[in-house]
C-alpha positions in Angstrom: 123.7 61.9 13.0 125.6 61.1 16.3 128.0 58.2 16.5 127.9 56.7 20.0 131.0 55.6 21.9 131.2 53.5 25.1 130.0 56.5 27.0 126.5 56.1 28.3 125.0 59.1 26.5 122.4 60.1 23.8 122.2 63.5 22.1 118.9 65.5 22.4 116.1 63.9 20.4 115.7 67.2 18.6 118.8 66.3 16.7 117.2 63.3 15.0 117.0 63.1 11.3 113.8 63.8 9.3 113.1 60.1 9.4 113.8 59.8 13.1 117.3 58.4 13.3 119.1 59.9 16.2 122.3 57.9 16.7 124.4 55.0 15.5 126.5 52.5 17.4 126.9 51.9 21.1 125.6 48.7 22.5 122.5 47.0 23.8 123.5 46.9 27.4 120.7 47.1 30.0 121.9 50.5 31.2 121.8 52.0 27.6 118.4 50.5 26.8 116.9 51.8 29.9 118.4 55.3 29.3 117.0 55.2 25.7 113.5 54.3 26.6 113.3 56.9 29.4 114.3 59.5 26.8 111.8 58.4 24.1 114.5 56.5 22.1 114.4 52.9 20.9 116.7 50.6 18.8 115.6 49.4 15.4 118.0 47.9 12.8 118.5 45.0 10.5 120.9 42.1 11.3 123.6 43.3 8.9 123.4 47.0 10.1 125.0 48.9 13.0 122.7 49.6 15.9 120.4 52.5 14.9 118.6 54.5 17.6 115.3 56.2 16.7 113.2 59.0 18.0 110.7 59.6 15.2 108.9 62.9 14.8 105.5 61.2 15.0 104.8 58.5 17.6 102.1 55.8 17.1 100.2 55.3 20.4 97.1 54.1 22.1 95.4 55.9 25.0 94.1 53.0 27.1 91.5 55.1 28.8 89.9 56.1 25.5 90.3 52.8 23.6 87.2 51.1 22.2 87.4 47.5 21.2 85.8 46.7 17.9 82.6 44.7 18.2 83.9 41.8 16.1 87.0 41.5 18.3 84.9 41.8 21.5 82.8 38.9 20.2 86.0 36.8 19.8 87.0 37.6 23.4 83.6 36.7 24.7 83.6 33.3 22.8 86.7 32.3 24.9 88.5 30.9 21.9 91.8 31.8 23.4 93.3 31.9 26.9 95.5 35.0 27.7 98.3 35.1 30.2 100.7 37.9 31.1 104.5 37.5 31.6 104.4 33.7 31.7 106.6 32.7 28.8 108.6 35.8 27.7 111.4 33.9 26.0 109.0 31.9 23.7 107.1 35.1 22.8 110.2 37.0 21.7 111.6 33.9 19.9 108.4 33.6 17.9 108.4 37.3 17.1 112.0 36.8 15.9 111.3 33.8 13.6 107.7 34.4 12.3 107.5 35.0 8.6 106.0 38.4 7.8 104.6 39.5 4.4 106.9 41.7 2.5 109.7 41.5 5.1 113.1 39.9 4.5 114.7 38.5 7.7 114.1 40.0 11.1 115.1 43.1 13.1 115.2 41.1 16.3 118.8 40.0 16.1 120.3 37.4 18.5 122.0 40.2 20.4 118.7 42.0 20.8 117.0 38.8 21.9 119.6 38.3 24.6 119.4 42.0 25.7 115.6 41.9 26.1 115.8 38.6 28.0 118.0 40.5 30.5 115.5 43.3 30.8 112.8 40.6 31.4 114.9 39.1 34.2 114.9 42.5 35.8 111.1 42.8 35.5 111.2 45.5 32.9 110.5 43.7 29.6 107.2 41.9 29.8 105.0 39.7 27.5 101.4 38.8 26.7 100.8 35.2 25.7 97.8 33.9 23.8 97.1 30.2 24.0 94.8 27.8 22.1 94.5 24.2 23.2 97.6 24.7 25.4 99.6 25.9 22.4 101.2 29.3 22.2 99.6 30.8 19.1 100.2 34.5 19.6 101.6 37.2 21.8 103.6 40.4 22.1 106.3 41.9 24.3 107.6 45.3 25.2 109.3 47.5 27.9 107.3 48.5 30.9 108.1 52.0 32.1 105.5 52.0 34.8 103.2 54.6 33.2 103.9 53.8 29.5 104.2 50.4 28.0 106.5 50.4 24.9 105.4 47.7 22.6 108.1 46.1 20.6 106.7 43.3 18.5 103.9 40.8 18.2 103.2 37.5 16.4 100.3 35.4 15.4 100.2 31.7 14.3 96.4 31.7 13.9 93.9 34.4 12.9 93.2 37.1 15.5 95.7 35.8 18.1 97.9 38.9 18.0 94.8 41.1 18.0 93.6 39.4 21.2 97.1 40.0 22.7 96.9 43.6 21.8 93.5 44.4 23.2 94.1 42.3 26.3 97.2 44.3 27.0 95.2 47.6 26.5 92.5 46.4 28.9 95.2 45.6 31.5 96.9 48.9 31.0 93.6 50.7 31.4 92.9 48.9 34.7 96.3 49.8 36.0 96.0 53.5 35.0 98.7 53.6 32.4 98.9 56.7 30.3 99.9 55.2 26.9 100.7 52.1 24.9 103.6 53.2 22.7 103.5 51.5 19.3 106.5 53.5 18.1 106.0 53.9 14.3 103.0 54.0 12.0 101.8 51.0 10.1 98.5 50.2 8.6 97.8 47.2 10.8 98.2 49.3 14.0 96.0 52.0 12.6 93.3 49.5 11.9 93.6 48.3 15.5 92.9 51.8 16.7 96.4 53.3 17.2 97.0 56.9 16.2 99.9 59.3 15.9 101.0 62.1 18.2 104.0 64.4 17.9 107.3 63.6 19.5 107.0 66.6 21.8 103.6 65.4 23.0 104.9 62.0 23.6 107.9 63.3 25.6 105.7 65.4 27.8 103.6 62.3 28.6 106.8 60.3 29.1 108.1 62.8 31.7 104.7 63.1 33.5 103.5 61.0 36.4 100.2 59.1 36.7 
């Protein structure tokens, strides 16, 4: 495991541990975050831990071109229960992702320093959000890092049933329209799998990351 200094550097992702941890330490500066995402690396750590940088051997992704929305979810979209906007209230989306209670999870991995760092990325037009509204109330959403051909999803939240699912599929439809190659969901979980995400190898992900549309 590599321990980062102030130097703007990451070791080759092939040096990551079996679980996918590549490096420890460094900072969450805009420059380091951008370098990380462009190399297929992302930060993920708990509040009382040092910064951990990951490049897992398997990557959870969605191919927007091939994605099929489940009939039940399509019906929800057609019923116009929710209004969806893009990049209209980033700060509230990430704040809700930070404070929402999640089953089986203690605390949050979105620390205050991470919150501030991604707000800076948003101000540069790099971090973006999807908002889901019901009766003028923000009830769901997600945010991530936009690399221009891959959207790296970071977190999503839902205050009412199906709101985060609507954010997820609305983003996929937008990415499809704009000819994105992947929605990167980072690591496997059962919820993402049920939504239609699947795993590819790190090598395959890196080849797509380095390609152009």
